[in-house]
C-alpha positions in Angstrom: -48.3 7.8 19.7 -48.9 10.1 16.8 -46.2 12.4 18.1 -43.7 9.6 17.9 -44.8 8.7 14.4 -44.6 12.3 13.2 -41.1 12.7 14.7 -39.9 9.5 13.0 -41.3 10.6 9.6 -39.6 14.0 10.1 -36.3 12.4 11.0 -36.5 10.1 7.9 -37.1 13.1 5.6 -34.4 15.5 6.7 -30.6 15.5 6.5 -28.6 12.4 5.7 -31.4 9.9 6.5 -33.6 11.8 4.0 -31.0 11.5 1.3 -30.6 7.8 1.9 -34.4 7.0 2.1 -35.3 9.0 -1.0 -32.3 7.7 -2.9 -33.1 4.1 -2.0 -36.8 4.7 -3.0 -35.7 6.0 -6.4 -33.4 3.0 -7.0 -36.1 0.5 -5.9 -38.6 2.2 -8.2 -36.2 1.9 -11.2 -35.3 -1.7 -10.3 -39.0 -2.6 -9.8 -39.8 -1.3 -13.3 -36.8 -3.0 -15.0 -37.3 -6.3 -13.3 -41.1 -6.1 -13.3 -41.4 -6.9 -9.6 -44.4 -5.3 -7.8 -42.8 -6.0 -4.4 -39.9 -3.6 -5.1 -42.4 -0.9 -6.2 -44.4 -1.5 -3.1 -41.3 -1.0 -0.9 -40.4 2.1 -2.9 -43.9 3.5 -2.2 -43.5 3.0 1.5 -40.1 4.7 1.4 -41.7 7.7 -0.4 -44.1 8.3 2.5 -41.8 10.2 4.8 -40.7 12.8 2.3 -44.3 13.4 0.9 -45.9 13.4 4.4 -43.7 16.2 5.7 -43.9 18.2 2.5 -47.7 17.9 2.2 -50.7 19.2 4.1 -54.3 17.9 4.7 -56.1 21.3 4.2 -54.8 22.8 0.9 -53.6 21.9 -2.5 -50.6 20.3 -0.8 -52.9 17.3 -0.2 -51.9 16.2 -3.7 -48.3 15.9 -2.4 -49.3 13.5 0.3 -51.1 11.3 -2.3 -48.0 10.9 -4.5 -47.1 7.4 -3.0 -50.4 6.2 -4.5 -48.9 6.5 -7.9 -46.2 4.0 -7.0 -48.8 1.7 -5.5 -50.9 1.9 -8.7 -47.7 1.1 -10.7 -47.2 -2.0 -8.5 -50.7 -3.0 -9.3 -50.1 -2.5 -13.0 -46.9 -4.6 -12.8 -48.8 -7.4 -11.2 -51.5 -7.2 -13.9 -48.8 -7.1 -16.6 -49.9 -3.7 -17.9 -46.4 -2.5 -19.0 -47.4 0.9 -20.4 -49.3 1.9 -17.2 -46.5 0.5 -15.0 -44.0 2.8 -16.6 -46.3 5.9 -16.8 -47.8 5.9 -13.3 -44.6 6.4 -11.2 -43.5 9.6 -13.1 -45.1 11.9 -10.4 -43.3 9.9 -7.7 -40.0 10.1 -9.6 -40.4 13.8 -10.1 -41.3 14.5 -6.4 -38.4 12.4 -5.1 -35.9 14.1 -7.5 -37.2 17.5 -6.5 -37.0 16.5 -2.8 -33.4 15.3 -3.2 -32.4 18.4 -5.1 -33.8 20.6 -2.3 -32.1 18.5 0.4 -28.7 18.8 -1.3 -29.3 22.5 -2.0 -30.0 23.2 1.6 -26.7 21.6 2.6 -28.0 18.4 4.2 -25.4 16.3 2.4 -22.5 17.5 4.5 -20.1 20.3 5.2 
């Protein structure tokens, strides 16, 4: 069962599916902050999991990479508690990680040709 799950996370984080999933996560984060909807931020956090899971590790400093979706979840909590400052500050690590991930995917030629 865990083999199937890892293969699915790997497939969703590489190539064209990786571009789509990370791009949709960035768009949903931005819309969730603009519209102040915690549900959009929660969906964005779930879409961040494949890219951070495959880039991270459980035994080194890369554990911090796997914990990046928690920042989006905390931002969703801040939106629901109407803490606007925290809601805008907390997703910065997630934004940065997704932009870096997208940049690396495009640089590696995953976008085509």
